[in-house]
VODREN-57264 format. One line per field, with one value per atom (N, C-alpha, C): residue in one letter; y, x, z; residue number from 1. Coordinates in Angstrom, 2 decimals, decimal comma. Atoms other than C-alpha are relative to their C-alpha. Layout:
N
res = [a; ...]
c2 = [Y; ...]
c1 = [X; ...]
c3 = [Z; ...]
n = [NUM; ...]
# end
This chain:
98
res = [m; m; m; d; d; d; y; y; y; v; v; v; l; l; l; n; n; n; k; k; k; n; n; n; g; g; g; n; n; n; p; p; p; l; l; l; m; m; m; p; p; p; t; t; t; k; k; k; r; r; r; r; r; r; g; g; g; n; n; n; v; v; v; r; r; r; h; h; h; l; l; l; l; l; l; e; e; e; d; d; d; g; g; g; k; k; k; a; a; a; k; k; k; v; v; v; a; a; a; k; k; k; l; l; l; e; e; e; p; p; p; s; s; s; a; a; a; i; i; i; q; q; q; l; l; l; l; l; l; y; y; y; d; d; d; s; s; s; t; t; t; e; e; e; y; y; y; t; t; t; q; q; q; p; p; p; i; i; i; a; a; a; l; l; l; g; g; g; v; v; v; d; d; d; a; a; a; g; g; g; s; s; s; k; k; k; t; t; t; i; i; i; g; g; g; i; i; i; s; s; s; a; a; a; t; t; t; a; a; a; e; e; e; k; k; k; e; e; e; e; e; e; l; l; l; y; y; y; f; f; f; a; a; a; e; e; e; v; v; v; k; k; k; l; l; l; r; r; r; t; t; t; d; d; d; i; i; i; v; v; v; d; d; d; l; l; l; l; l; l; s; s; s; t; t; t; r; r; r; r; r; r; a; a; a; f; f; f; r; r; r; r; r; r]
c2 = [1,02; 2,48; 0,70; -0,54; 3,45; -1,13; 0,97; 1,59; 0,19; -0,02; 0,70; -0,57; 0,46; 0,36; -0,26; 0,25; -1,16; 0,96; -0,91; 0,52; 0,04; 0,07; -0,63; 0,42; -0,43; 0,56; -1,11; 1,11; -2,88; 0,06; -0,11; -3,06; -1,05; 0,88; -4,53; 0,04; 0,00; -5,15; 1,38; -1,29; -2,01; -0,07; -0,05; -0,87; 0,97; -0,91; 0,71; 0,76; -0,59; 1,78; 1,36; -1,34; 5,50; 0,61; -0,49; 6,21; -0,50; 0,57; 3,87; 0,70; -0,70; 5,55; 1,39; -1,34; 8,98; -0,01; 0,10; 7,89; -0,30; 0,30; 6,43; 1,26; -1,23; 9,72; 1,01; -0,97; 11,84; -0,39; 0,47; 9,68; -0,06; 0,04; 9,85; -1,40; 1,38; 6,10; -0,30; 0,16; 6,61; 1,37; -1,24; 9,20; -0,19; 0,05; 10,05; -0,30; 0,37; 8,28; 0,57; -0,48; 9,38; 0,50; -0,54; 11,52; -0,64; 0,58; 10,02; -1,17; 0,48; 7,14; 0,09; -0,20; 7,52; -1,17; 1,04; 5,62; 0,55; -0,37; 5,69; -1,00; 0,87; 4,27; -0,07; 0,20; 2,78; 0,33; -0,36; 4,03; -0,95; 1,01; 0,96; -1,37; 1,35; -2,71; -0,69; 0,72; -4,78; -1,33; 1,29; -8,24; 0,20; -0,05; -8,92; -0,80; 0,87; -10,87; 0,70; -0,47; -10,38; -1,17; 1,03; -12,28; -0,15; 0,13; -13,74; 0,84; -0,86; -11,40; -0,54; 0,47; -12,50; 1,18; -1,05; -10,23; -0,56; 0,42; -10,54; 1,07; -0,93; -8,96; -0,53; 0,34; -8,99; 0,92; -0,79; -7,82; -0,16; 0,01; -7,00; 0,81; -0,74; -5,31; 1,51; -1,44; -1,91; 0,46; -0,35; -1,98; -1,10; 0,94; -3,61; 0,19; -0,05; -4,46; -0,66; 0,52; -5,01; -0,02; 0,12; -6,24; -0,77; 0,69; -7,21; -0,36; 0,46; -9,33; -0,85; 0,90; -10,92; -1,06; 1,07; -13,84; 0,52; -0,45; -11,76; 1,32; -1,32; -8,33; 0,39; -0,54; -6,43; 1,18; -1,02; -4,27; 1,12; -1,00; -2,47; -0,42; 0,29; -2,21; 1,21; -1,08; -0,19; -0,49; 0,29; -0,04; 1,04; -0,88; 1,41; -0,14; 0,01; 2,37; 0,28; -0,14; 1,90; 0,95; -0,90; 4,35; -0,80; 0,67; 3,33; 0,88; -0,94; 6,33; -0,01; -0,02; 5,47; -0,38; 0,40; 3,72; 1,16; -1,15; 6,77; 1,11; -1,04; 9,14; -0,36; 0,42; 7,10; 0,11; -0,13; 7,02; 1,46; -1,44; 10,80; 0,49; -0,41; 11,27; -0,51; 0,59; 8,94; 0,80; -0,78; 10,97; 1,35; -1,29; 14,23; -0,15; 0,19; 12,74; -0,15; 0,26; 11,95; 1,26]
c1 = [-0,90; 15,98; 1,16; -1,19; 19,54; 0,72; -0,74; 21,32; 1,48; -1,41; 24,97; 0,82; -0,96; 27,84; 1,32; -1,30; 31,20; 1,04; -1,06; 34,55; 0,14; -0,14; 34,55; -1,26; 1,24; 30,97; -1,00; 0,93; 29,32; -1,06; 1,07; 25,94; 0,11; 0,13; 25,63; -1,46; 1,38; 22,47; -0,36; 0,42; 20,48; -0,19; 0,13; 20,12; -1,11; 0,98; 17,41; 0,60; -0,65; 19,90; 0,59; -0,41; 20,05; 1,03; -0,99; 22,01; 1,39; -1,27; 24,77; 0,52; -0,38; 24,79; 0,51; -0,41; 25,03; 1,38; -1,32; 28,01; 1,09; -0,98; 29,79; 0,33; -0,23; 29,34; 0,78; -0,70; 30,49; 1,45; -1,36; 33,58; 0,85; -0,76; 34,61; 0,21; -0,13; 34,19; -0,91; 0,92; 31,51; -0,25; 0,38; 30,42; -1,36; 1,31; 27,08; 0,22; -0,13; 26,85; -1,14; 1,17; 23,35; -1,01; 0,98; 20,70; -1,37; 1,32; 17,59; 0,11; 0,23; 17,28; 1,27; -1,12; 19,51; 0,99; -1,03; 22,77; 1,33; -1,33; 26,17; 1,01; -1,08; 29,52; 1,03; -0,98; 31,85; 1,39; -1,36; 35,45; 1,03; -0,91; 36,93; -0,39; 0,27; 37,19; -1,03; 1,02; 34,19; -0,25; 0,31; 32,83; -0,94; 0,84; 31,06; -1,28; 1,15; 28,26; -1,30; 1,35; 24,77; -0,96; 1,03; 21,54; -0,73; 0,80; 19,44; -1,28; 1,19; 16,60; -0,96; 1,03; 13,33; -0,83; 0,81; 11,43; -1,37; 1,37; 7,66; -0,74; 0,77; 5,46; -1,43; 1,42; 1,66; -0,60; 0,52; 0,34; -1,51; 1,44; -3,32; -0,51; 0,55; -5,69; 0,04; -0,01; -5,71; 1,20; -1,21; -2,65; 1,04; -1,13; 0,77; 0,76; -0,75; 2,53; 1,35; -1,36; 6,28; 0,56; -0,57; 8,10; 1,32; -1,28; 11,71; 0,16; -0,07; 12,09; 1,23; -1,05; 14,95; -0,70; 0,61; 14,39; -0,93; 0,76; 13,06; -0,71; 0,60; 12,08; -0,23; 0,29; 10,68; 0,93; -0,99; 13,35; -0,54; 0,54; 11,35; -1,40; 1,33; 7,73; -0,52; 0,59; 5,81; -1,31; 1,28; 2,32; -0,24; 0,21; 1,62; -1,44; 1,37; -1,90; 0,03; 0,01; -2,49; -1,11; 1,01; -4,42; -1,18; 1,21; -8,01; -0,83; 0,76; -9,10; 0,38; -0,51; -7,33; -1,09; 1,07; -10,33; -0,95; 0,88; -12,50; 0,65; -0,70; -9,87; 0,06; -0,02; -9,55; -1,38; 1,36; -13,33; -0,34; 0,23; -13,50; 0,75; -0,79; -10,74; -0,64; 0,65; -12,52; -1,26; 1,21; -15,75; 0,32; -0,39; -13,93; 0,36; -0,38; -12,68; -1,22; 1,20; -16,22; -0,78]
c3 = [0,48; -8,51; -0,71; 0,64; -9,44; -0,72; 0,79; -12,21; 0,25; -0,36; -11,65; -1,16; 1,00; -14,14; 0,71; -0,61; -13,28; -0,58; 0,42; -13,93; -1,52; 1,46; -17,58; -0,74; 0,62; -18,22; -0,25; 0,15; -18,14; 1,10; -1,01; -16,35; 1,09; -1,16; -12,87; 0,43; -0,47; -10,87; 0,57; -0,55; -9,99; 1,51; -1,44; -6,40; 0,40; -0,60; -4,27; 1,18; -1,17; -1,59; -0,36; 0,40; -2,32; 0,97; -0,94; 0,85; -0,34; 0,40; -0,28; -1,26; 1,23; -3,70; 0,33; -0,39; -2,08; 0,63; -0,65; 0,06; -1,03; 1,04; -2,98; -0,81; 0,76; -4,85; 0,82; -0,85; -1,89; 0,24; -0,26; -1,28; -1,26; 1,25; -4,94; -0,53; 0,46; -5,45; -1,18; 1,13; -8,12; -0,62; 0,66; -10,65; -0,66; 0,65; -12,21; -1,47; 1,40; -15,56; -0,83; 0,72; -16,52; 1,02; -0,93; -14,88; -0,14; 0,22; -16,47; -0,94; -1,35; -15,69; 0,83; -0,92; -12,65; -0,09; 0,14; -13,24; 0,51; -0,48; -11,55; -0,57; 0,42; -12,63; 1,12; -1,06; -10,06; -0,53; 0,38; -10,11; 0,60; -0,56; -8,39; -0,56; 0,50; -9,35; 0,89; -0,74; -8,34; -0,70; 0,61; -9,00; -1,18; 1,20; -12,30; 0,19; -0,26; -10,61; -0,34; 0,28; -12,02; 0,13; -0,13; -11,49; -1,33; 1,22; -14,29; 0,12; 0,04; -15,30; -1,05; 0,93; -16,91; -0,47; 0,59; -19,27; -0,33; 0,27; -19,39; -0,78; 0,83; -22,06; -0,09; 0,11; -21,94; -1,06; 1,11; -25,30; -0,06; 0,05; -24,92; -1,18; 1,13; -27,34; 0,22; -0,27; -25,60; 0,80; -0,75; -23,31; -0,16; 0,03; -23,40; 1,31; -1,24; -20,13; -0,16; 0,07; -19,80; 1,42; -1,34; -16,70; -0,07; -0,15; -15,92; 1,47; -1,38; -12,78; 0,23; -0,47; -10,90; 0,85; -0,79; -8,53; 1,08; -1,16; -5,63; -0,18; 0,11; -6,96; -1,45; 1,32; -9,89; -0,25; 0,28; -11,52; -0,87; 0,92; -14,20; -0,41; 0,51; -15,25; -0,76; 0,79; -17,81; -0,58; 0,62; -19,22; -1,09; 1,14; -22,66; -0,46; 0,50; -23,70; -1,50; 1,45; -27,41; -0,44; 0,55; -29,56; -0,52; 0,46; -30,25; -0,92; 0,81; -32,32; -1,48; 1,37; -35,59; -1,00; 0,91; -37,18; -0,25; 0,14; -36,53; -0,83; 0,77; -37,92; -1,48; 1,41; -41,12; -0,63; 0,53; -41,53; -0,27; 0,21; -41,14; -1,22; 1,16; -43,69; -1,30; 1,16; -46,11; -0,35; 0,23; -45,68; -0,62; 0,58; -46,52; -1,46; 1,40; -49,80; -0,90; 0,82; -50,97; -0,28]
n = [1; 1; 1; 2; 2; 2; 3; 3; 3; 4; 4; 4; 5; 5; 5; 6; 6; 6; 7; 7; 7; 8; 8; 8; 9; 9; 9; 10; 10; 10; 11; 11; 11; 12; 12; 12; 13; 13; 13; 14; 14; 14; 15; 15; 15; 16; 16; 16; 17; 17; 17; 18; 18; 18; 19; 19; 19; 20; 20; 20; 21; 21; 21; 22; 22; 22; 23; 23; 23; 24; 24; 24; 25; 25; 25; 26; 26; 26; 27; 27; 27; 28; 28; 28; 29; 29; 29; 30; 30; 30; 31; 31; 31; 32; 32; 32; 33; 33; 33; 34; 34; 34; 35; 35; 35; 36; 36; 36; 37; 37; 37; 38; 38; 38; 39; 39; 39; 40; 40; 40; 41; 41; 41; 42; 42; 42; 43; 43; 43; 44; 44; 44; 45; 45; 45; 46; 46; 46; 47; 47; 47; 48; 48; 48; 49; 49; 49; 50; 50; 50; 51; 51; 51; 52; 52; 52; 53; 53; 53; 54; 54; 54; 55; 55; 55; 56; 56; 56; 57; 57; 57; 58; 58; 58; 59; 59; 59; 60; 60; 60; 61; 61; 61; 62; 62; 62; 63; 63; 63; 64; 64; 64; 65; 65; 65; 66; 66; 66; 67; 67; 67; 68; 68; 68; 69; 69; 69; 70; 70; 70; 71; 71; 71; 72; 72; 72; 73; 73; 73; 74; 74; 74; 75; 75; 75; 76; 76; 76; 77; 77; 77; 78; 78; 78; 79; 79; 79; 80; 80; 80; 81; 81; 81; 82; 82; 82; 83; 83; 83; 84; 84; 84; 85; 85; 85; 86; 86; 86; 87; 87; 87; 88; 88; 88; 89; 89; 89; 90; 90; 90; 91; 91; 91; 92; 92; 92; 93; 93; 93; 94; 94; 94; 95; 95; 95; 96; 96; 96; 97; 97; 97; 98; 98; 98]
# end
């Protein structure tokens, strides 16, 4: 997934079409804005059209899931595993103090 910025630096919808991105870079119509995550900035005027994006968060006890979706596709997803050893570490520390 490549993120796209317009000429003024405002975000547009991301694209999965890496061939199109490569051609834009080779033709000088875009420049690399950021390497990680992959983002390009267009050097020509384009439309400001963006789709509505919904953010979903599932906060569980051991993992947290995050997802950003447009109408037809998932744009971003992540899963974070929470630490479960903190209670044991505090108990060990308490035992050392005694």
